[in-house]
TIMIPA-122432 format. One record per residue (C-alpha): residue in three letters; x, y, z. Coordinates in steps of 0.001 Angstrom, whole numbers, plus 500000, padded with zeros to 6 digits. Example, Ala and Ser with C-alpha at 12.3 -4.5 7.8 and 13.67 -1.06 7.14 Angstrom:
% residues 2
ala512300495500507800;ser513670498940507140;
This chain:
% residues 435
met519769300458079937;leu523450301063078976;lys522627301206075296;ala519782303657075768;leu521850305921077927;cys524971305959075728;ala523350306305072338;pro521859309804072433;trp525033311915072783;lys523117315129072569;tyr521762314448076058;leu525155314018077686;ser525328317702078573;val522304317451080871;val522554313923082246;ile524929313174085098;phe526283309648084989;pro528118307700087635;leu531835307502086979;ala531784303816086152;leu528929304272083686;phe530754307242081924;thr533842305113081531;ala531819302384079960;cys530165304801077570;ser533514306299076602;ser534791302921075585;leu532060302788072977;arg532916306167071372;gly535869304942069287;thr539560305976068929;pro540764309628068768;glu541567309164065061;ala537941308340064369;met536597311098066619;pro539497313684067016;glu539380315893070040;ala539650319653069630;val543080321088068619;ser544156324379070150;ser544611327378067889;asn548319327628068744;ala549066324081067518;ile550868325504064464;ala553725328002064621;ala556179329700062224;ser559957329415062562;ala560254333224062506;ser557976336156063012;ser559274337994059928;leu561055337537056604;asp563626340164055609;phe564527340066051901;gly567167342747052320;ser568001344836049269;val566828343472045920;val567532345255042630;val564481346055040532;gly564180343483037764;ser565847340725039802;ala564362338377042419;lys565202336781045734;ser563563333773047417;leu563348332965051143;gly561713330148053073;ile559876329982056391;ser558912326800058210;ile555371326113059546;ala555288323336062160;asn552415321316063692;ser553306320755067347;ser550160318764068241;arg549459315034068200;his546776315471065546;ser546612316422061898;val546137320082061082;gly545002321496057741;leu546454324668056203;gln543756326225054049;gln545468329188052379;ala548340331680052439;thr547424335299051900;ile550218337726050929;asn550034341461051398;gly553131343033049772;ala553910344190046229;gly556170341847044313;val555930338944046798;ser554441335595045748;leu554237332063047141;val556455329717045139;ser555716326456046982;pro553967324429048239;his550442324517046846;leu547714325027049489;pro545539323638050956;leu547576320839052542;thr547486318760055730;leu550271318562058306;ser550424315292060212;ala551271315255063903;his554619316979064547;gln555148317552060832;ser556457320795059316;val556477322377055877;thr558597325176054364;leu556783327929052533;thr559037329528049863;leu558307333163049002;arg559781335103046092;tyr560375338851046107;ala560619340325042586;pro560112344101042824;gln559098345998039737;ser559813349466041095;ala562054351006043710;gly560699351380047207;thr560297349726050612;leu558493346441051170;ser556240346388054239;gly553671343601054176;asn552743340294055700;leu552013336655055041;thr548876335201056678;val548492331407056909;thr544907330239057675;arg543961326885059231;ser541253324794057665;ser539214323840060763;asn538773326890062933;arg540041329534060503;ser542704330655062989;thr545745332358061427;ile549488332909061731;thr550907336202060509;ile554540336737059391;ser555704340236058531;leu557518340827055224;val560179343516054837;gly562726344468052187;ile564066347223049991;ala563642347407046230;ser566632349334044902;ala566881350920041494;ala568738349048038770;asn572504349355039273;pro573805352287037204;gly577373350948037163;val578857349907033787;val581743347442033348;ala584176348199030509;ala587197346094029479;ser590370347412027879;pro591600346142025550;ala588481344489024173;ser590571341523022956;leu594018340101023637;gly596225338594020922;phe599331336817022213;gly600993336090018884;ser603294333083018637;val604464331382021837;gln606640328291022118;ala604699325290023400;gly605566324780027052;ala606374328470027557;ser604063331291028698;lys603318334860027729;ser601434337385029873;gln599402340442028941;ser597462342873031133;glu593732343536031025;thr591924346429032747;leu588333346493034020;ser586754349913034577;asn583456351151035966;thr582312353866033579;gly578869354262035206;ala577588356497037973;gly577247353855040704;ser579302351022042150;val579341347632040480;ile580371344147041611;val582100341740039209;ser581264338320040625;gln582568335930037961;ala585195335792035206;asn584651332567033278;val587569331660030994;thr587194329472027915;gly590186327977026154;ser592345325554028151;asp595568327394027287;phe594468330687028878;thr594484331485032617;leu593977334552034823;ser596388335906037411;gly595852338572040047;leu592046338746039860;asp590309337969043169;leu586527337828042954;pro584114339284043839;leu585616342618042767;thr583872345886043691;leu584490348876041435;glu583273352296042498;ala582271354835039853;gly585352355727037779;gln587524353045039411;ser589701350586037431;phe591488347324038167;thr594240345600036165;phe595019341882036137;asn597037339522033930;val596017336947031344;leu598497334143030587;phe598767332174027357;ser600538328839027911;pro600135326662024802;his600552322940025319;ala601022322182021627;gly601395323852018254;gly598483325477016438;ser596054328374016670;met594237328797020005;ser591211330928020869;gly589128331579023956;gly587485334329025934;ile586664335813029324;ala582946336110030168;leu582362338605032975;val579344338489035284;ser578352341572037307;asn575372343215038950;ala575457346133036513;ser572284347013034668;thr573992346316031333;pro575788343056030494;ala579559343065030981;pro581620342676027790;arg583278339430026685;ile587055339655026189;ala588275337654023176;leu591573335757023512;ser593787334336020764;gly597300333029020256;thr599394330548018301;gly601366327731019874;ile604659326865018222;ala605653323212018409;pro608952322882020293;gly612072322413018190;gln614757319781018654;leu618417320529019424;ile620948318097017972;ile624706317993018642;ser627084316395016155;pro629246314490016675;ala627834313124019923;ala631361312183021082;leu634717313957020681;thr637995312071021164;phe641176314159021465;gly643767311391021575;asn647146311957023268;val647934315507024315;thr651046316553026236;val650348317820029738;gly650276321610029584;ala649543321670025860;asn646064321777024296;arg644106320495021313;ser640779321746019901;gln637920320114018031;thr634597321444016748;ala631056320197017380;thr627911321477015642;leu624558322359017251;thr621516322255014926;ala617832323185015486;thr615221321029013753;gly611418321275013664;gly611300324761015183;ala613390327564016619;val615516326770019675;thr617102329181022140;ile620229327871023876;ser620400329399027347;ser623412327774029010;glu626367325479028466;ser628645323596030813;val631428321028030866;ser632022318575033697;ser635850318760033847;ala638285321670034098;glu640538319932031534;phe637943320707028843;ser636552324098027842;leu633934325472025401;gly634036328493023152;gly632670330115020026;met629100330971021121;ala627725333901023168;leu624638332960025187;pro621715333117024991;phe621766332092021340;thr618704331428019165;leu618779329015016252;ala616052329186013639;ala614653325895012405;gly617338324251010267;gln620106326610011438;ser623425325399012891;val626224326904014973;pro629770325558015547;val631092325103019063;ser634794324848019871;val635870322276022470;gln639433322382023846;phe641318319690025777;thr644151320895028042;pro645310317987030220;gln646543318903033665;ala647931315467034495;thr648917312289032722;gly646303309622032113;ile642864309269030556;ala640445312170031015;ser636702312074030282;ala633846314568030628;ser630580315687029061;ala629623318968027435;ser625981319968028082;phe623776322516026324;thr620423323609027820;ser617657325129025680;asp613888325485025335;ala613770322523022948;ala611473319553023541;val614434317811025172;ala615873320521027360;thr619481319276027546;val621746317627024984;thr625250316336025773;ala628404315270023987;ala630925312819025454;leu634520314097025653;ser637695312048026130;gly641454312401025797;thr644734311234027316;gly647321313428028979;thr650911312375028215;pro654096313488030013;ala655952316480028636;pro659229315512026819;gln662495315977028775;his664537318737027074;ser668273319219027613;val670967321530026292;gly674202319899025083;leu677306322061025218;ala680709321332023657;trp683923323360023414;ser687539323139022209;ser690121321709024559;asn692928323733026107;ser696190321814026648;ser696987323716029803;ala693555323294031360;ala692936320794034116;gly689131321148033690;tyr686287323441032810;phe683427325262034567;val680020325835032826;tyr677953328961033540;arg674331329781032608;gly672378333038032554;ala668804334110031793;ala669856337137029756;ala672516337852027197;gly675742339041028870;gly674820337567032256;pro674878337552035084;tyr675711333846035086;ser675452331051037586;arg677927328154037696;leu676286324809036950;asn679043322296037980;ser680558322339041457;ser683861320840040337;pro685733321276037063;asn684461319141034228;ala687369317132032841;gly685832316727029395;thr684921319248026718;ser681140318690026791;tyr678286319195029244;ser674503318375029257;asp672163320763031073;thr668854319022031984;ala667625321417034685;ile665707323567032220;glu662115324632031626;ala660143324466028386;gly659659327803026662;gln662703329455028307;thr665864330842026655;tyr669288330322028305;phe672763331820027727;tyr675945329766028360;val679667330468028792;thr682616328303029976;thr685943328915031717;ala689167326827031814;val690899325976035117;asp694652325098035296;gln696442322841037771;ser696800325695040224;gly693040326386040197;ile693379329590038305;glu690246330179036170;ser690257331864032766;asp687929334532031476;tyr684527333603030067;ser684431331996026668;asn682152333237023952;glu678431333133024843;val676011330649023211;gln672221330776023339;ala669691327905023663;ala665877328313023292;ile663869325518024902;pro660751324505022929;val657303324190024425;pro656070320559024580;
């Protein structure tokens, strides 16, 4: 009885079964996968109701994606995608396809207008089973090809010869010589020794507008270098390529000879000079500064900055003027753009005490004199100052309180037993040498 009742499904619509019997029959129908129940027409939905491509220049293209999702517990087939809109095409995926339960797929559309105008269309996605559809509106603007024109001035940059490790800058100007605005989006530089400065991208140039930036050439070694700047813009005509060239000069070497100067013994307050030689080898060298580490030594003979061609030499005078007794040492340093930026020479000398000078005076004796006074002046004819506080019994006197380099004038007087002093004697002069 159960078999006969459950087999002819076409009679189920007119036969009323008891609840228990219907349950039993249902158990014989199979799983939902084998006999899927009906899926509602709104089981699939788009992630947006419209796609807006914005403004797209004629001759270029723009792609956008929209997601189609199956929200049911059953598979849903997508039969086809129909596009109404000039210049719009389906890039991927290929239809028909099946979406499993809760699966989604992204449809990618490409807008490539061939003429200026406004896009107003739609995308219709049709299901396989019940032919229900989803419609997404398509909008956009096809703009005419950009009339802006990018020009570069100068068309090429030659930097000449630049010392390796140094830099040289030149300016480059971009101009829009067209009738509309233009956007420079990229400036791709080739040549590892060339860099750009002051150019922030993207750069918008209105009609007739210009912009200037700098190009730097910084060679890392000697030799000829070349490169270029490739500009990318949205102009209708390709932007020009700016050629770059320059020559790197290998850095020279700066040599000092001798590398050590010894001045020996020099009297404190006096001075002694010696000469060192600076030579450039391998390339030109520019000496920018010099210094010495002690005030007892000084340098002379060269005005800075000073450039030496390869193989050229220049003498440098070094002077030692000790300020105190004892050994003095220092170093003389010269800074340049050579491969080794600083070269030094060791300096040494010994300060010795200044000799003790004295003036010896002698005169004829006077039989009536009990003693003699000695007077000294700084100028011929006086005035004079007395040097001894009491009469000198002898006929000679040594003056040690003198200074090197000075000239003194001396006279004497005789004193009798009563203390009466005679007139000045004749004047004598003494010049004290410098140590």
